[in-house]
Steps between C-alpha positions, in 0.01 A plus 500: 500500500290276280351181641681296235834640618419420862407147399819461297715619792318276745551198273870579457546543876316182596645287221861605558481424872282191455712347226818551702342345809357211299825430316686505831266237641530286186880529492539394863248219557722343766547818704308377803698175513831681460406749770393227741827309444720795598660579832323825583552772759264554792328787318406295192125507442302188411497418130133581447570869571698555178225458240268717709754781538615487138143512372434808712825664389430438132150644546658813650743514207208485257315780679812717517591446137141583399522825697824588323371398155180698533667810643659778305829538685797605285714206619223246439687321220820471704307374803320237293816392315674449834201308636456273197875432484492383862243226436747254338741566786226405745412190297859377478562508875265203549661310214845556649398419858253213453583370154878520505527486880780751470438678829806725488424620147137544605613721788702721265206503259254606769727794584472601134123456522486715813699778332273484197183512711631802690587672170159450345326588825685832506384562144146402595509751788586771249186417302276494806528435870254209507679311221820512704342427837339183368849362432629540856374150600688356201823669608448373855431145379801488269717624790362220716542248219862610454568443871331160478699415186826596672409283799434208263844553346660490845299205635519283190 
């Protein structure tokens, strides 16, 4: 593979993840205040954890998508289409939860997000084991976030 292609794939991977993360932060500037105002379950982490975890998860998404982009797997296009299509779903959860404060809709939306992440992770596994493995923390976090979201629905 040419260096220019590697650079192009790296830019696409980093920009797609970075833009989604950045837009999410811009679209939900009051997220910390909203989170602090909620009745939360005993297992709710402190608010400062979320930006740290999401930054790490988006970095893993960028690495995984780069691996898929730069590989030659036959299902590469399907895997990438599924991945890129999931990014707006991820973005909109924060808007629904923090912006609209529609916790029940956000819970249903996060279930959609979880299904989408599992789907693209399965496709990533088909392109290469490492690309799929790097998404396991994301699946785990979205599962945890769904449980937390459901608890917020119940407690609020």
